[in-house]
Legacy VTK file of the C-alpha trace (Angstrom):
# vtk DataFile Version 3.0
C-alpha trace
ASCII
DATASET POLYDATA
POINTS 640 float
-0.512 0.448 17.385
-3.284 0.423 19.775
-4.447 -2.937 20.526
-8.019 -4.051 21.110
-9.548 -6.238 24.041
-12.177 -8.641 22.638
-15.291 -9.283 24.534
-17.224 -12.243 24.001
-21.039 -13.754 25.021
-22.315 -16.907 26.290
-25.239 -18.035 24.233
-27.152 -16.690 27.279
-25.550 -13.166 27.384
-23.219 -13.935 30.489
-20.366 -12.148 29.896
-17.049 -13.682 29.274
-13.644 -12.405 29.983
-11.692 -10.243 27.695
-8.860 -11.016 25.860
-5.511 -8.809 24.567
-5.258 -9.574 21.120
-2.809 -8.033 18.507
-4.446 -6.147 15.755
-2.325 -7.205 12.982
-1.786 -11.042 14.240
-4.946 -11.989 15.986
-5.090 -14.714 18.649
-8.395 -15.491 20.028
-10.395 -18.375 22.071
-13.506 -19.401 23.101
-15.579 -16.504 21.765
-19.142 -17.283 21.456
-21.663 -15.349 20.024
-24.596 -13.896 21.743
-27.897 -14.796 20.886
-29.626 -12.614 19.082
-31.553 -9.554 20.158
-34.669 -7.637 18.628
-33.226 -4.405 16.795
-35.125 -2.481 19.535
-32.990 -3.577 22.227
-29.830 -4.236 20.412
-29.400 -1.142 18.834
-29.373 3.031 19.372
-32.525 4.532 20.502
-32.314 6.211 17.340
-32.191 3.074 15.432
-35.331 1.807 14.296
-36.198 -1.116 12.180
-38.721 -0.416 9.548
-39.809 -2.473 6.364
-37.279 -4.709 6.973
-39.785 -7.764 5.854
-41.586 -5.400 2.944
-40.566 -6.755 -0.464
-40.808 -3.354 -2.588
-42.607 -3.445 -5.712
-40.575 -2.373 -9.202
-40.434 0.965 -9.768
-40.197 0.483 -13.356
-36.488 1.178 -13.925
-35.222 -0.294 -17.261
-32.906 -2.802 -16.199
-32.346 -4.583 -19.139
-32.478 -8.718 -19.903
-30.134 -11.066 -19.265
-29.539 -14.835 -18.657
-32.051 -16.516 -16.991
-30.106 -18.292 -14.091
-27.038 -17.267 -11.855
-23.685 -18.564 -12.981
-20.720 -18.972 -11.079
-16.745 -19.441 -12.639
-13.496 -19.739 -10.739
-11.442 -16.660 -12.348
-8.351 -17.280 -10.414
-6.521 -18.171 -7.073
-4.565 -16.679 -4.055
-2.408 -17.548 -1.161
-3.188 -14.610 0.214
-6.195 -14.487 3.039
-7.170 -10.632 2.931
-8.801 -8.614 0.658
-9.643 -6.091 3.008
-9.264 -4.855 6.703
-12.770 -3.620 6.884
-14.536 -2.290 3.804
-14.957 -3.598 0.401
-12.903 -2.457 -2.463
-14.257 -2.364 -6.032
-13.144 -5.611 -7.430
-15.575 -6.432 -10.859
-16.861 -4.148 -12.956
-19.327 -4.474 -15.668
-18.409 -2.699 -19.282
-19.710 -2.554 -22.188
-20.807 -4.927 -24.632
-21.460 -7.302 -21.856
-18.022 -7.637 -20.823
-16.642 -7.653 -17.317
-13.087 -7.439 -15.233
-11.880 -8.288 -12.038
-9.104 -7.553 -9.772
-7.926 -9.431 -6.164
-4.978 -9.059 -4.181
-3.066 -12.389 -5.704
-0.229 -14.102 -4.655
1.846 -17.190 -5.294
3.820 -17.279 -2.137
2.581 -17.410 1.482
3.880 -15.537 4.668
6.852 -17.719 5.331
8.618 -15.379 2.590
6.463 -11.690 3.523
4.046 -12.802 -0.022
6.853 -11.518 -2.108
4.993 -11.959 -5.233
2.076 -10.609 -3.947
0.221 -8.292 -6.426
-2.676 -7.395 -8.656
-4.649 -10.342 -10.123
-6.549 -9.231 -13.408
-8.996 -11.376 -15.295
-11.498 -10.611 -18.147
-14.546 -12.056 -19.319
-14.979 -10.796 -23.011
-18.709 -11.692 -23.653
-17.896 -15.541 -23.877
-15.175 -16.698 -21.935
-13.127 -15.794 -19.046
-9.276 -15.741 -19.249
-7.126 -18.389 -18.152
-7.658 -18.123 -14.232
-3.726 -19.560 -13.500
-2.059 -16.841 -15.799
-4.866 -14.018 -14.333
-3.270 -14.778 -10.722
-0.237 -13.884 -11.859
0.519 -10.078 -10.616
0.079 -7.356 -13.215
2.018 -4.524 -11.193
5.885 -4.384 -11.754
6.431 -5.016 -8.213
4.698 -5.987 -4.818
1.589 -4.646 -4.466
-1.414 -5.323 -2.232
-4.998 -4.374 -1.847
-6.024 -3.136 -5.814
-8.953 -1.310 -6.436
-10.522 -1.101 -10.123
-11.410 1.761 -11.860
-13.104 2.528 -15.556
-13.047 5.978 -17.866
-15.686 5.497 -20.480
-14.349 8.338 -22.200
-11.071 6.685 -22.731
-12.097 3.248 -23.060
-9.159 2.849 -19.918
-8.952 0.364 -17.800
-6.875 1.141 -14.338
-5.752 -0.638 -11.377
-4.432 1.142 -8.068
-2.804 -0.458 -5.328
-0.329 0.105 -2.474
3.127 -0.485 -2.835
4.626 -1.973 0.501
8.418 -2.821 -0.806
9.238 -6.484 -0.628
11.532 -8.849 1.992
15.448 -8.575 0.923
14.970 -5.693 -1.099
16.034 -1.906 -0.025
13.720 -0.511 2.866
11.578 -3.511 2.974
8.339 -3.554 4.655
7.938 0.400 3.682
5.047 1.920 2.183
5.818 4.181 -0.834
2.760 5.386 -2.391
0.546 3.615 -5.136
0.585 1.658 -7.916
-1.164 3.001 -10.790
-1.514 0.267 -13.464
-3.515 1.729 -17.043
-4.374 -0.005 -20.036
-6.577 1.387 -22.822
-9.080 -0.938 -24.081
-11.286 -4.150 -22.725
-9.101 -6.942 -21.856
-6.217 -7.524 -24.498
-3.265 -5.504 -24.074
-0.379 -4.260 -21.534
-0.044 -2.718 -18.383
2.121 0.060 -17.643
2.513 0.351 -14.027
3.689 3.864 -12.840
4.342 4.856 -8.833
1.844 7.824 -7.838
1.253 10.074 -4.450
4.608 8.781 -3.664
6.562 9.502 -0.062
8.765 12.910 -0.517
11.108 11.306 2.312
11.125 7.074 2.550
11.116 7.377 6.176
7.832 8.939 5.757
5.101 5.956 5.461
2.879 6.278 1.841
-0.365 6.506 1.326
-2.275 2.615 1.531
-5.331 1.198 1.006
-6.718 3.717 -1.773
-10.313 3.520 -2.935
-10.935 5.002 -6.781
-13.056 6.089 -8.718
-13.591 7.584 -12.154
-16.254 10.112 -12.799
-16.112 12.330 -16.246
-12.561 13.306 -16.707
-11.328 12.683 -12.721
-9.965 10.046 -10.950
-10.981 10.435 -7.389
-8.586 8.691 -4.687
-9.079 8.343 -1.150
-6.569 6.664 1.006
-4.859 6.538 4.623
-1.635 8.239 5.002
0.026 5.270 6.894
0.666 1.650 8.115
0.386 1.564 11.541
2.424 -1.802 11.668
6.014 -2.332 13.745
7.747 -1.495 10.225
6.070 1.681 9.894
7.652 3.461 13.316
7.508 6.959 11.973
3.410 7.891 11.525
2.635 10.587 9.298
0.570 13.711 11.973
-1.052 16.487 10.187
-3.214 19.096 11.820
-3.092 16.741 15.613
-4.302 13.604 13.619
-2.497 10.658 13.349
-2.482 8.509 10.470
-4.966 10.757 8.573
-6.988 10.054 5.451
-6.522 12.036 2.773
-7.872 12.754 -1.067
-6.377 13.265 -4.332
-7.309 14.180 -7.899
-6.025 12.962 -11.078
-7.246 14.674 -13.866
-7.456 11.985 -16.850
-7.530 15.253 -19.670
-3.995 16.310 -19.044
-2.784 13.564 -16.479
-2.244 16.149 -13.938
-2.532 15.441 -10.251
-4.848 18.804 -8.911
-4.867 17.485 -5.694
-2.317 15.139 -4.073
-3.232 13.442 -0.453
-4.947 16.879 1.228
-7.552 16.640 4.258
-11.126 16.924 3.484
-12.600 20.251 4.872
-14.096 19.225 8.426
-11.909 16.450 8.344
-10.673 17.989 12.226
-8.653 16.849 15.651
-11.875 18.091 17.492
-13.465 14.931 16.661
-10.748 12.994 15.055
-7.934 11.007 16.674
-6.389 8.649 13.878
-7.415 7.904 10.562
-7.714 4.303 9.941
-6.931 1.420 6.924
-10.192 0.031 4.955
-12.560 2.268 7.304
-14.156 3.997 4.151
-15.653 3.952 1.019
-16.286 6.569 -1.991
-18.631 7.059 -5.293
-19.129 9.319 -7.727
-21.218 9.984 -10.620
-21.248 13.143 -12.871
-19.861 15.892 -10.803
-21.197 14.263 -7.723
-18.464 12.635 -5.190
-19.413 10.816 -1.763
-16.900 9.377 0.591
-18.217 7.488 3.554
-16.042 7.268 7.114
-16.669 4.895 9.726
-14.671 3.134 12.855
-15.246 1.169 15.799
-14.736 4.097 18.067
-15.115 7.085 15.598
-18.204 9.266 13.574
-19.775 7.831 10.902
-19.215 10.620 8.411
-20.361 11.122 4.871
-18.297 13.915 3.224
-20.305 15.099 -0.232
-18.859 17.092 -2.999
-21.107 18.193 -6.303
-18.148 19.884 -7.923
-15.838 17.260 -8.608
-14.283 17.525 -5.131
-13.383 20.908 -4.937
-15.813 22.072 -2.090
-17.184 19.668 0.349
-20.010 19.652 2.617
-19.934 17.248 5.831
-22.682 15.108 8.081
-22.104 13.044 11.014
-24.824 10.456 10.145
-24.279 8.619 13.929
-21.717 10.715 16.442
-19.200 8.753 18.661
-20.243 9.688 22.404
-16.400 10.610 23.253
-14.810 12.946 20.090
-11.542 12.092 19.238
-11.400 8.796 21.517
-7.903 8.293 22.241
-7.853 4.568 23.759
-7.437 6.350 27.265
-10.667 7.602 27.958
-13.127 5.406 29.584
-16.513 4.905 27.589
-19.553 2.806 28.652
-20.267 0.351 26.625
-21.618 2.403 23.100
-22.943 1.426 19.804
-21.012 1.826 16.871
-19.681 0.489 13.063
-17.570 -1.917 12.958
-15.193 -0.371 10.605
-16.943 -1.699 7.317
-18.712 1.238 4.807
-20.275 1.411 1.944
-21.752 4.428 -0.149
-23.363 4.498 -3.259
-25.199 7.317 -5.157
-28.507 7.406 -7.110
-29.896 8.659 -10.517
-30.500 11.943 -8.405
-27.222 12.123 -7.043
-28.131 11.140 -3.547
-25.678 8.947 -0.990
-26.977 5.640 0.538
-24.991 4.932 3.040
-24.980 1.409 4.710
-22.169 -0.114 7.185
-21.985 -3.041 9.887
-23.288 -2.602 13.934
-20.740 -2.955 15.909
-20.106 -2.424 19.901
-17.277 -1.413 22.148
-16.086 -0.691 25.474
-13.313 0.401 27.339
-13.248 0.184 31.049
-10.953 1.709 33.644
-7.601 -0.414 34.243
-7.374 -1.413 30.834
-4.104 -1.047 29.518
-3.324 2.420 27.425
-3.993 2.108 23.414
-6.869 -0.947 24.198
-10.505 -1.221 24.014
-12.802 -4.068 23.913
-15.548 -5.224 21.236
-18.343 -7.163 21.090
-18.148 -9.445 17.899
-22.237 -10.664 17.773
-23.627 -7.807 16.558
-25.990 -8.722 13.536
-27.415 -5.648 12.126
-26.352 -3.955 8.330
-27.759 0.005 9.452
-28.724 2.489 6.672
-28.985 6.252 5.830
-30.015 8.411 2.863
-28.914 11.666 2.014
-31.668 13.727 2.391
-33.120 12.111 5.196
-33.144 13.297 9.193
-30.033 11.326 10.682
-32.281 9.915 13.503
-34.048 7.805 10.775
-30.781 5.547 10.333
-32.615 1.855 10.107
-31.447 -1.583 9.789
-32.371 -3.192 6.552
-30.988 -6.678 6.514
-29.440 -9.369 9.149
-27.919 -12.720 8.778
-31.502 -14.817 9.023
-32.841 -16.864 11.793
-33.809 -19.549 9.637
-35.598 -21.826 11.555
-37.720 -18.932 13.363
-36.691 -19.072 17.139
-36.038 -15.980 17.604
-32.277 -16.141 17.713
-29.132 -17.081 15.430
-28.479 -20.489 16.490
-24.647 -19.998 15.836
-21.331 -21.699 16.908
-18.287 -20.039 17.853
-16.858 -18.870 15.113
-13.348 -17.494 16.324
-10.857 -20.205 16.865
-7.900 -20.067 19.188
-5.500 -19.153 16.261
-6.812 -16.294 15.647
-8.564 -17.505 12.194
-11.692 -14.731 12.657
-12.193 -11.712 9.786
-10.408 -8.910 11.864
-13.035 -6.618 14.376
-15.568 -7.839 12.220
-19.371 -8.244 13.460
-21.895 -11.417 12.645
-23.205 -9.364 9.275
-20.738 -7.233 8.254
-18.580 -5.870 4.993
-21.612 -4.328 2.737
-21.454 -3.541 -0.817
-24.183 -1.477 -2.975
-24.639 -0.168 -6.227
-27.469 1.694 -8.056
-29.491 2.038 -11.346
-31.868 5.101 -11.111
-33.752 4.646 -8.149
-32.842 0.958 -7.131
-30.343 0.265 -4.878
-28.473 -3.212 -3.952
-26.644 -4.168 -1.324
-24.784 -7.130 -0.572
-22.885 -8.016 2.620
-21.402 -11.281 4.457
-23.719 -13.274 6.613
-23.397 -16.400 8.739
-26.061 -19.349 7.342
-27.401 -21.427 10.538
-27.388 -24.439 8.636
-23.620 -24.420 7.173
-21.542 -25.402 9.763
-17.810 -27.780 9.908
-17.090 -30.298 11.632
-16.511 -28.256 14.482
-19.500 -26.807 14.701
-18.574 -23.638 13.322
-20.872 -21.372 10.886
-19.840 -21.161 7.127
-20.243 -17.578 5.742
-22.725 -16.803 2.488
-23.164 -13.768 0.245
-26.486 -12.235 1.170
-28.304 -9.502 -0.798
-30.867 -6.736 -0.133
-32.659 -4.318 -2.347
-34.953 -1.021 -2.700
-36.414 -0.270 -5.822
-38.070 3.004 -4.632
-34.788 5.063 -3.087
-34.249 3.439 -0.091
-37.847 3.990 1.177
-38.720 0.086 1.646
-36.574 -3.188 1.376
-36.671 -6.899 0.292
-35.836 -9.478 2.699
-32.692 -11.511 2.163
-31.766 -13.268 -0.315
-28.631 -15.702 0.055
-26.867 -15.485 -3.766
-24.208 -18.229 -2.834
-26.163 -20.961 -1.197
-26.601 -22.959 -4.286
-23.112 -23.445 -4.711
-23.137 -25.915 -1.609
-23.057 -26.761 2.043
-19.235 -26.106 4.167
-17.836 -23.471 1.384
-17.438 -20.114 2.767
-17.780 -17.159 0.764
-15.999 -13.912 1.780
-15.152 -10.474 0.810
-17.968 -9.968 -1.729
-17.621 -7.115 -4.265
-20.688 -5.836 -6.192
-19.963 -4.027 -9.723
-20.900 -0.363 -9.560
-22.385 -0.781 -13.068
-24.725 -3.398 -14.940
-24.601 -3.738 -18.903
-26.364 -7.151 -19.212
-29.098 -6.979 -16.968
-27.054 -9.086 -14.353
-25.611 -8.048 -10.647
-21.569 -8.948 -11.059
-19.809 -10.112 -8.092
-16.430 -10.946 -7.190
-15.702 -13.034 -4.034
-13.004 -15.439 -1.999
-14.170 -18.845 -1.588
-12.330 -21.855 0.591
-13.771 -24.851 2.205
-11.826 -23.375 5.460
-13.937 -20.801 8.127
-11.917 -17.282 8.695
-8.648 -16.488 7.649
-6.602 -19.499 7.712
-3.470 -19.874 6.362
0.243 -19.746 7.747
0.108 -16.323 9.286
-2.211 -17.744 11.660
-1.342 -21.511 11.431
2.335 -22.021 11.051
1.393 -25.581 10.297
-1.064 -25.054 7.772
1.318 -24.676 5.096
0.461 -22.795 1.890
-3.367 -21.995 2.113
-5.173 -21.472 -1.481
-8.228 -19.853 -1.730
-10.324 -19.404 -5.277
-11.489 -16.367 -6.671
-15.064 -16.454 -7.986
-17.290 -14.541 -10.119
-20.816 -14.926 -9.867
-23.476 -13.038 -12.083
-27.116 -12.792 -10.962
-29.985 -11.764 -13.447
-31.949 -8.650 -11.943
-34.946 -9.855 -13.572
-34.841 -13.045 -11.129
-34.489 -11.144 -8.067
-37.414 -9.278 -8.901
-39.421 -12.594 -9.451
-37.846 -14.179 -6.327
-36.631 -17.127 -8.054
-32.535 -16.889 -6.954
-31.719 -19.548 -4.468
-34.935 -21.411 -6.447
-33.822 -22.273 -10.100
-29.982 -20.527 -9.447
-28.215 -22.755 -11.867
-29.992 -24.505 -14.908
-30.020 -27.773 -15.029
-30.055 -29.740 -18.241
-28.927 -33.392 -16.874
-31.787 -33.943 -13.516
-33.915 -32.265 -11.457
-35.018 -34.059 -7.908
-38.584 -34.501 -6.978
-38.239 -35.210 -3.234
-36.834 -37.700 -0.676
-39.917 -40.140 0.816
-40.938 -40.667 3.394
-39.532 -37.636 5.331
-39.234 -37.914 8.090
-37.815 -41.500 7.876
-36.235 -44.529 9.883
-33.505 -46.231 8.354
-34.158 -45.781 4.647
-35.687 -43.390 2.053
-36.009 -42.832 -1.453
-34.803 -39.700 -3.465
-36.964 -39.069 -6.738
-34.733 -37.777 -9.662
-35.773 -37.480 -13.190
-32.769 -37.904 -15.620
-32.579 -36.495 -19.108
-30.028 -38.814 -19.875
-28.297 -42.178 -18.653
-25.649 -41.126 -16.103
-23.292 -41.981 -12.970
-25.026 -40.467 -10.206
-23.139 -39.602 -6.130
-25.396 -39.215 -3.350
-24.002 -37.660 -0.096
-25.598 -37.202 3.210
-23.917 -35.054 5.667
-25.010 -33.846 9.424
-25.479 -30.246 10.705
-21.850 -30.651 11.818
-20.670 -31.279 8.146
-19.801 -35.192 8.824
-20.893 -36.977 5.864
-22.484 -39.952 6.703
-22.984 -41.476 3.788
-21.745 -41.738 0.514
-22.851 -44.108 -2.893
-22.221 -43.616 -6.428
-24.960 -45.202 -8.331
-23.317 -45.719 -12.331
-25.599 -45.813 -15.619
-28.471 -44.702 -14.032
-30.895 -44.622 -17.046
-33.317 -41.655 -18.505
-36.674 -40.956 -16.890
-38.057 -40.964 -13.272
-35.837 -42.864 -10.982
-35.966 -43.814 -7.156
-32.715 -43.858 -5.582
-32.688 -45.846 -2.339
-31.004 -44.817 0.575
-30.054 -46.988 3.490
-28.585 -45.378 6.481
-29.355 -48.314 8.775
-29.160 -46.916 12.252
-28.480 -43.108 12.107
-29.383 -40.995 15.077
-31.746 -38.956 14.842
-32.359 -35.421 13.730
-31.325 -32.930 10.738
-29.345 -34.027 7.692
-28.448 -32.380 3.895
-27.861 -35.188 1.052
-26.090 -33.808 -2.066
-26.822 -35.182 -5.379
-24.144 -34.712 -8.055
-23.887 -35.957 -11.874
-22.133 -34.592 -14.934
-20.739 -31.435 -12.882
-24.157 -30.447 -11.869
-24.926 -30.556 -7.813
-28.317 -30.156 -5.792
-28.777 -29.999 -1.712
-31.557 -31.080 0.148
-32.730 -31.193 3.462
-34.393 -34.674 5.206
-35.050 -35.791 8.994
-34.401 -38.876 10.195
-36.258 -40.231 13.470
LINES 1 641
640 0 1 2 3 4 5 6 7 8 9 10 11 12 13 14 15 16 17 18 19 20 21 22 23 24 25 26 27 28 29 30 31 32 33 34 35 36 37 38 39 40 41 42 43 44 45 46 47 48 49 50 51 52 53 54 55 56 57 58 59 60 61 62 63 64 65 66 67 68 69 70 71 72 73 74 75 76 77 78 79 80 81 82 83 84 85 86 87 88 89 90 91 92 93 94 95 96 97 98 99 100 101 102 103 104 105 106 107 108 109 110 111 112 113 114 115 116 117 118 119 120 121 122 123 124 125 126 127 128 129 130 131 132 133 134 135 136 137 138 139 140 141 142 143 144 145 146 147 148 149 150 151 152 153 154 155 156 157 158 159 160 161 162 163 164 165 166 167 168 169 170 171 172 173 174 175 176 177 178 179 180 181 182 183 184 185 186 187 188 189 190 191 192 193 194 195 196 197 198 199 200 201 202 203 204 205 206 207 208 209 210 211 212 213 214 215 216 217 218 219 220 221 222 223 224 225 226 227 228 229 230 231 232 233 234 235 236 237 238 239 240 241 242 243 244 245 246 247 248 249 250 251 252 253 254 255 256 257 258 259 260 261 262 263 264 265 266 267 268 269 270 271 272 273 274 275 276 277 278 279 280 281 282 283 284 285 286 287 288 289 290 291 292 293 294 295 296 297 298 299 300 301 302 303 304 305 306 307 308 309 310 311 312 313 314 315 316 317 318 319 320 321 322 323 324 325 326 327 328 329 330 331 332 333 334 335 336 337 338 339 340 341 342 343 344 345 346 347 348 349 350 351 352 353 354 355 356 357 358 359 360 361 362 363 364 365 366 367 368 369 370 371 372 373 374 375 376 377 378 379 380 381 382 383 384 385 386 387 388 389 390 391 392 393 394 395 396 397 398 399 400 401 402 403 404 405 406 407 408 409 410 411 412 413 414 415 416 417 418 419 420 421 422 423 424 425 426 427 428 429 430 431 432 433 434 435 436 437 438 439 440 441 442 443 444 445 446 447 448 449 450 451 452 453 454 455 456 457 458 459 460 461 462 463 464 465 466 467 468 469 470 471 472 473 474 475 476 477 478 479 480 481 482 483 484 485 486 487 488 489 490 491 492 493 494 495 496 497 498 499 500 501 502 503 504 505 506 507 508 509 510 511 512 513 514 515 516 517 518 519 520 521 522 523 524 525 526 527 528 529 530 531 532 533 534 535 536 537 538 539 540 541 542 543 544 545 546 547 548 549 550 551 552 553 554 555 556 557 558 559 560 561 562 563 564 565 566 567 568 569 570 571 572 573 574 575 576 577 578 579 580 581 582 583 584 585 586 587 588 589 590 591 592 593 594 595 596 597 598 599 600 601 602 603 604 605 606 607 608 609 610 611 612 613 614 615 616 617 618 619 620 621 622 623 624 625 626 627 628 629 630 631 632 633 634 635 636 637 638 639
């Protein structure tokens, strides 16, 4: 297993000491995030930031009409804190007649027993309601699996979920990877899943493929996966044509249920540029006869493989070459920019591939132990390239936003000593994309300046950028999840590759803890439960710029403002109530500490002034929340 050394920058960009961490079970402390630089200073010279603040005009793509307000629903839960190692899976799908299906890695037990119940959770929206979230969290697989990817065949009206098999503890061959589980079900929602092991190992001593990406187009199911796990339970790594742990392609003909291609290297996937593959550092999309596979990695080329004939022939494009071909973690290399291993690709209406990746940065110096290197976690750009343009036309299309406009991200230390971080990912990371005609949507995970916990660490939200002219220009960033409230971490967001009802559909993990926080990294934490959330966002509200303004239809009350603002000692919040209700008002500091809480009982309908007596509160910025009848609104105020 290769080790990683993590380099940190202090806020003044002073280089801190590197620490050795185990990739499978990281332990990091004293990590600081660098101040944000301009893109021209902080990326390769070939990367030019253009049009990031230009809002495109609607190109006239028919997108349909949906509801007027975003809606978020808990659809499941899991004790598994990891839904990917980097790139996002397809975990939600917008289906005909306004139906939606979703999947995720679910588990009812924790790492202490090897997450023996781990498998594919599944829930379905029938056009009116979601299924029971508790029942949906039970795995559909006949045995222990993980990291499911959803695919749908419109030709057969068949749902498919593929996940990888890793044998459960206290079973024969415990810990061994033995292939994929193909779960199939005809019909939407109701029905029984049938799980079959596919693409398995011919010899149990040779690990099977893991971390699949699966897409249906026409009569074919396309699968791309990593051939082996690099964990200690998998010591016998697969080597093909000189490439360790290679990534391989397979294709199932759905007409005759025959695997026409099984676990083959793509043409051009050769050892002269590739030392080893990896898990979850790739993405795939397919439409019509076109198939696109994007592969990245912190010490690898960013490569696009494209087929126009359902995977029979391929072309390869190196979008961004790594300075040291087939980097073996032994050679030294000066500081270089790359990608953090989280990538996404979507095919537009003309079959062109739109490629996204999170900026990464790494170094390997003399004296570093073999198999180790260092990386910088403070990178803050989602980069973009469109097929058909020169490879030097890469540009930044999104960043975690500088909300106060002071020229840098005001972030706390987001990597604790217990290792609760998201692997080797950057500040802005985990892009996932979809397209409709010439309109391309890209969501990503970003940190929010004014949403911090009691230790000053920043929570993550899900952000969106979009283009209506096939990637020529891009919108400003939109925070899709800020309306849910402060002190909530939204991570691992997946966007449906389709929209049948005029809404974007997302599934993400939500918790009140920052980072990968469970008993794996924190033995004293016990079993931590994470919520699986579904979010629908009307496309019309995105174009109208109303997302994050009137995000949820609140028929109970609306807030006028607080006054005076700034204030000393006390302030009033004007609220208009549609009916008599009990109201709870809370005030929090920027560090997440609650400094005030009061419940006003039987507030009458009409305009009311809620007086908040805060006493000798320290000067500074505070956030208030007003909650009544299940609706919650937050706002910002300043104490003098």
